[in-house]
C-alpha positions as CSV (number, residue, x, y, z in Angstrom):
1,X,-113.0,-43.1,61.4
2,X,-115.1,-46.0,62.5
3,X,-117.0,-46.4,65.8
4,X,-117.5,-49.6,67.8
5,X,-121.1,-50.7,67.5
6,X,-123.3,-53.6,68.8
7,X,-126.1,-54.7,66.5
8,X,-128.7,-57.5,66.2
9,X,-128.2,-59.8,63.3
10,X,-130.7,-62.2,61.8
11,X,-128.1,-64.7,60.5
12,X,-130.6,-66.9,58.7
13,X,-134.4,-67.1,58.5
14,X,-136.1,-69.2,61.1
15,X,-136.5,-69.5,64.8
16,X,-134.9,-67.3,67.5
17,X,-131.7,-69.3,67.4
18,X,-130.9,-67.3,64.3
19,X,-130.8,-64.0,66.3
20,X,-127.3,-62.9,67.3
21,X,-125.8,-59.7,68.9
22,X,-122.5,-59.0,67.3
23,X,-119.8,-56.4,68.0
24,X,-118.7,-54.6,64.9
25,X,-118.0,-51.0,63.8
26,X,-119.8,-48.3,61.9
27,X,-118.0,-45.8,59.6
28,X,-118.5,-42.1,59.6
29,X,-121.7,-41.0,57.9
30,X,-121.5,-40.6,54.2
31,X,-122.7,-37.5,52.3
32,X,-126.2,-36.4,53.2
33,X,-126.4,-38.8,56.1
34,X,-126.4,-38.3,59.8
35,X,-125.0,-40.7,62.4
36,X,-127.5,-41.3,65.2
37,X,-126.9,-43.1,68.5
38,X,-130.0,-45.2,69.0
39,X,-131.8,-44.8,72.4
40,X,-134.9,-46.8,71.6
41,X,-135.8,-49.0,68.6
42,X,-139.4,-50.0,67.8
43,X,-140.3,-53.6,67.9
44,X,-143.4,-55.1,66.1
45,X,-144.7,-57.8,63.8
46,X,-142.2,-56.7,61.1
47,X,-139.4,-57.9,63.3
48,X,-141.0,-61.3,63.6
49,X,-141.8,-61.6,59.9
50,X,-138.3,-60.5,58.9
51,X,-136.8,-63.2,61.2
52,X,-139.0,-65.7,59.5
53,X,-138.2,-64.4,56.1
54,X,-141.9,-63.5,55.4
55,X,-141.7,-59.7,55.2
56,X,-142.6,-58.5,51.8
57,X,-139.6,-57.7,49.5
58,X,-137.2,-57.9,52.5
59,X,-133.5,-58.1,52.3
60,X,-131.8,-61.5,52.3
61,X,-130.1,-62.7,55.6
62,X,-127.9,-61.7,57.2
63,X,-129.6,-58.4,58.1
64,X,-130.1,-56.1,61.1
65,X,-133.8,-55.5,61.9
66,X,-135.4,-52.5,63.6
67,X,-138.0,-50.6,61.6
68,X,-137.7,-47.3,63.5
69,X,-135.8,-45.5,66.2
70,X,-135.5,-42.5,68.4
71,X,-131.9,-41.4,69.1
72,X,-129.3,-38.7,69.5
73,X,-127.4,-37.0,66.7
74,X,-123.7,-37.9,66.9
75,X,-122.1,-36.8,63.6
76,X,-123.1,-35.0,60.4
77,X,-121.9,-36.2,57.1
78,X,-121.0,-33.7,54.4
79,X,-123.9,-31.7,53.2
80,X,-125.8,-32.0,56.5
81,X,-126.5,-29.0,58.6
82,X,-130.1,-29.3,59.7
83,X,-129.3,-31.0,63.0
84,X,-126.7,-30.4,65.7
85,X,-124.8,-32.9,67.8
86,X,-127.1,-33.9,70.7
87,X,-130.4,-33.2,69.0
88,X,-133.0,-35.9,69.5
89,X,-134.5,-37.3,66.3
90,X,-136.9,-39.9,65.1
91,X,-136.6,-42.0,61.9
92,X,-138.5,-44.7,60.1
93,X,-135.4,-46.7,59.2
94,X,-137.0,-50.0,57.9
95,X,-133.8,-51.8,58.8
96,X,-130.8,-51.2,61.1
97,X,-132.4,-49.6,64.2
98,X,-131.5,-52.4,66.5
99,X,-127.9,-51.2,66.8
100,X,-125.9,-48.8,68.9
101,X,-125.5,-46.4,65.9
102,X,-127.1,-46.0,62.5
103,X,-126.1,-43.7,59.5
104,X,-129.4,-42.3,58.2
105,X,-130.4,-40.0,55.4
106,X,-130.9,-36.5,56.8
107,X,-134.1,-36.0,54.8
108,X,-135.8,-38.8,56.8
109,X,-135.0,-37.5,60.3
110,X,-137.8,-35.8,62.3
111,X,-136.9,-33.7,65.3
112,X,-138.4,-34.8,68.6
113,X,-139.7,-31.8,70.7
114,X,-138.1,-31.3,74.1
115,X,-140.1,-32.8,76.9
116,X,-141.5,-35.7,74.8
117,X,-141.4,-39.1,76.4
118,X,-138.9,-41.0,74.2
119,X,-140.5,-44.4,74.5
120,X,-143.9,-43.0,73.4
121,X,-142.1,-41.1,70.6
122,X,-140.6,-44.4,69.3
123,X,-144.0,-46.0,69.1
124,X,-145.3,-43.1,67.1
125,X,-142.8,-43.5,64.3
126,X,-144.2,-46.7,62.9
127,X,-147.2,-48.0,64.9
128,X,-149.1,-44.8,65.3
129,X,-148.0,-43.4,61.9
130,X,-149.5,-46.4,60.3
131,X,-152.8,-46.0,62.2
132,X,-152.9,-42.3,61.6
133,X,-152.4,-42.5,57.9
134,X,-155.0,-45.3,57.5
135,X,-157.6,-43.7,59.7
136,X,-157.1,-40.0,58.8
137,X,-155.6,-39.9,55.3
138,X,-156.9,-43.0,53.7
139,X,-160.2,-44.1,55.3
140,X,-161.0,-40.5,56.3
141,X,-162.9,-41.7,59.4
142,X,-165.4,-39.2,60.6
143,X,-168.0,-38.6,63.3
144,X,-170.9,-41.1,63.5
145,X,-169.1,-43.9,61.6
146,X,-168.5,-47.5,62.8
147,X,-165.0,-48.8,62.5
148,X,-163.7,-52.4,63.0
149,X,-160.1,-53.0,64.0
150,X,-158.5,-56.5,64.1
151,X,-155.9,-56.7,66.9
152,X,-157.5,-53.7,68.6
153,X,-155.3,-54.2,71.7
154,X,-152.1,-54.3,69.7
155,X,-149.7,-51.5,68.8
156,X,-151.4,-50.3,65.6
157,X,-154.8,-51.5,66.6
158,X,-154.8,-49.5,69.8
159,X,-153.6,-46.4,68.0
160,X,-156.4,-46.9,65.5
161,X,-158.9,-47.2,68.3
162,X,-157.8,-43.9,69.9
163,X,-157.5,-41.9,66.6
164,X,-160.9,-43.1,65.3
165,X,-162.6,-42.3,68.6
166,X,-161.0,-38.8,68.4
167,X,-162.7,-38.4,65.0
168,X,-166.1,-39.3,66.7
169,X,-166.4,-42.9,65.4
170,X,-167.7,-45.9,67.3
171,X,-165.0,-48.6,67.4
172,X,-165.3,-52.4,67.5
173,X,-162.6,-55.0,67.1
174,X,-161.0,-58.4,67.8
175,X,-158.4,-59.1,70.5
176,X,-157.5,-61.7,73.1
177,X,-160.1,-62.2,75.8
178,X,-157.5,-61.3,78.4
179,X,-157.6,-57.7,77.0
180,X,-161.4,-57.3,76.8
181,X,-161.7,-55.3,80.0
182,X,-159.0,-52.9,79.0
183,X,-160.6,-52.2,75.6
184,X,-164.1,-51.9,77.2
185,X,-162.7,-49.4,79.7
186,X,-161.5,-47.3,76.7
187,X,-164.9,-47.3,75.1
188,X,-164.3,-50.0,72.5
189,X,-166.3,-53.1,71.9
190,X,-164.1,-56.3,71.7
191,X,-164.8,-59.7,70.1
192,X,-162.9,-62.9,70.0
193,X,-161.6,-63.4,66.5
194,X,-161.8,-67.2,66.4
195,X,-165.5,-67.7,67.2
196,X,-166.6,-65.4,64.4
197,X,-169.4,-63.8,66.4
198,X,-168.1,-60.4,65.2
199,X,-169.2,-61.2,61.6
200,X,-172.9,-61.5,62.5
201,X,-172.8,-58.7,65.0
202,X,-171.4,-56.2,62.6
203,X,-173.8,-57.3,59.8
204,X,-176.7,-56.8,62.2
205,X,-175.5,-53.3,62.9
206,X,-175.5,-52.5,59.2
207,X,-171.8,-53.0,58.6
208,X,-168.6,-51.1,59.3
209,X,-167.7,-48.0,57.4
210,X,-164.0,-48.9,57.7
211,X,-162.2,-52.2,58.6
212,X,-158.4,-52.3,59.4
213,X,-157.1,-55.9,59.0
214,X,-153.4,-56.9,59.4
215,X,-154.2,-60.6,59.2
216,X,-154.6,-61.1,55.5
217,X,-155.6,-64.3,53.7
218,X,-159.1,-65.6,54.6
219,X,-159.5,-62.8,57.1
220,X,-159.7,-60.2,54.3
221,X,-162.7,-62.0,52.8
222,X,-164.4,-62.1,56.2
223,X,-163.6,-58.4,56.8
224,X,-165.0,-57.5,53.4
225,X,-168.2,-59.3,54.3
226,X,-168.9,-56.9,57.3
227,X,-168.5,-53.7,55.3
228,X,-171.4,-51.3,55.0
229,X,-172.6,-50.7,51.4
230,X,-170.0,-47.9,51.1
231,X,-167.4,-49.3,53.5
232,X,-163.6,-49.3,53.1
233,X,-161.4,-52.4,53.9
234,X,-157.7,-51.6,54.5
235,X,-155.5,-54.6,54.5
236,X,-152.1,-53.9,55.9
237,X,-150.3,-57.2,56.6
238,X,-150.4,-60.9,56.4
239,X,-149.9,-61.9,60.0
240,X,-152.5,-64.7,60.2
241,X,-150.0,-67.5,59.5
242,X,-147.4,-66.1,61.8
243,X,-149.8,-65.6,64.7
244,X,-151.2,-69.1,64.3
245,X,-147.9,-70.8,63.8
246,X,-148.9,-72.0,60.4
247,X,-146.5,-72.7,57.4
248,X,-145.5,-69.7,55.3
249,X,-148.0,-68.7,52.6
250,X,-147.5,-66.1,49.9
251,X,-149.5,-62.9,50.4
252,X,-149.3,-62.1,46.7
253,X,-152.6,-63.8,45.6
254,X,-154.6,-62.6,48.6
255,X,-153.4,-59.1,47.9
256,X,-154.4,-59.3,44.2
257,X,-157.8,-60.7,45.3
258,X,-158.2,-57.9,47.8
259,X,-157.6,-55.3,45.2
260,X,-159.8,-57.0,42.5
261,X,-162.8,-56.4,44.8
262,X,-162.6,-52.8,43.6
263,X,-163.7,-54.0,40.2
264,X,-167.0,-55.4,41.4
265,X,-169.9,-53.8,39.5
266,X,-172.6,-52.0,41.4
267,X,-170.6,-52.1,44.6
268,X,-169.9,-49.0,46.6
269,X,-167.3,-50.9,48.7
270,X,-163.6,-50.1,48.5
271,X,-160.4,-52.0,49.3
272,X,-156.9,-50.8,49.8
273,X,-153.6,-52.6,50.6
274,X,-151.8,-50.2,52.9
275,X,-148.2,-49.9,53.8
276,X,-146.3,-47.1,55.6
277,X,-143.6,-45.4,53.7
278,X,-141.3,-42.5,54.8
279,X,-141.5,-41.1,51.3
280,X,-145.2,-40.4,51.5
281,X,-145.8,-36.7,51.6
282,X,-148.0,-37.0,54.6
283,X,-145.6,-39.1,56.7
284,X,-143.4,-36.4,58.2
285,X,-146.3,-33.9,58.9
286,X,-148.4,-36.7,60.5
287,X,-145.5,-37.7,62.8
288,X,-144.7,-34.1,63.7
289,X,-148.3,-33.5,64.7
290,X,-148.5,-36.7,66.8
291,X,-145.2,-35.8,68.5
292,X,-146.7,-32.4,69.5
293,X,-149.9,-34.1,70.7
294,X,-147.9,-36.6,72.8
295,X,-145.8,-33.8,74.4
296,X,-148.9,-31.8,75.1
297,X,-150.7,-34.7,76.7
298,X,-153.4,-34.9,74.0
299,X,-152.7,-38.5,73.4
300,X,-150.9,-41.1,75.6
301,X,-149.1,-44.0,73.9
302,X,-149.1,-47.1,76.1
303,X,-145.9,-49.1,76.2
304,X,-146.6,-52.8,76.7
305,X,-143.0,-53.8,77.3
306,X,-139.4,-52.5,77.2
307,X,-136.6,-54.9,76.3
308,X,-132.8,-54.4,76.5
309,X,-131.0,-55.0,73.3
310,X,-129.3,-58.0,74.9
311,X,-132.7,-59.5,75.5
312,X,-133.8,-59.4,71.9
313,X,-134.7,-63.1,71.9
314,X,-137.1,-62.6,74.8
315,X,-138.7,-59.8,72.8
316,X,-139.4,-62.2,69.9
317,X,-140.8,-64.8,72.3
318,X,-143.1,-62.3,74.0
319,X,-144.5,-60.6,70.9
320,X,-147.8,-62.6,70.6
321,X,-148.0,-63.8,74.3
322,X,-147.8,-60.7,76.4
323,X,-150.9,-59.3,78.0
324,X,-151.8,-55.6,78.0
325,X,-152.2,-53.1,75.3
326,X,-149.8,-50.9,73.3
327,X,-146.4,-51.1,71.8
328,X,-143.1,-52.8,72.5
329,X,-139.8,-50.9,72.4
330,X,-136.2,-52.0,72.6
331,X,-133.8,-50.0,74.8
332,X,-130.4,-49.7,73.2
333,X,-128.8,-46.9,75.3
334,X,-129.5,-44.3,77.9
335,X,-130.9,-40.9,76.7
């Protein structure tokens, strides 16, 4: 039996005129899948790049975006017994979260503890999981290190700031000047990306032990230049062209160039192209840990804005313009 379902559809790649909300239906969940009623969907740079057709290895249009969600279990498909109707779960979906319902593989669902703020939980699934895996699992940030974060007031950047500080690191980064005071109040040291003062400043300090860079292209070369002799550059996106309104450029060669830096002789520096995946063995335990930390008040996840599903075009227009720090979420239904 099918269920009526609204969903966002990117009908073709391009500007926001290619975003539509359609009324359709969703079938019962197939074997090993669970049908979830979406409460909140995450919203981030992946949504923008998918609309533009720039997200690496993405589906062809038409498609329904939405990289993650928090929602309520509605139906179990055959072979599913881990969750009961009404349970609150989180999932890194990659697609299809911006819809009333989604049929999701049971193995990718993570229970959300009672008492957890659901907006904050939604931001944990992709934004904070990305930052946690980069900082804790990959860069292995530790006390006394210096870390540099591009987009330090953004969703992943803010999470990296907090998580690295919890490890005892000193954190620097770039962001819009309108967010300088907020970052300084949090103990971070902000710079303006465009004037490049951060390059000399970090070199004068001896270089960063880890740099997190979602911009790609020329920015990866600049970020590599500010590493300490044993520093680690983690590139995790190619957002420079999107943020600057530039024509599309392939991220393939910059990624190859980034990784080839690992072959430099007599260099203790390291580079990684990072991407979050729900199949990684650390993904679920990392998310479970952060959900508990959020419920217990050990971390607070700032939410920069909440958009109704019907206002999805406004969300796309606001992504790079809104002031404040933290993550965006899309409200799809009431809890």
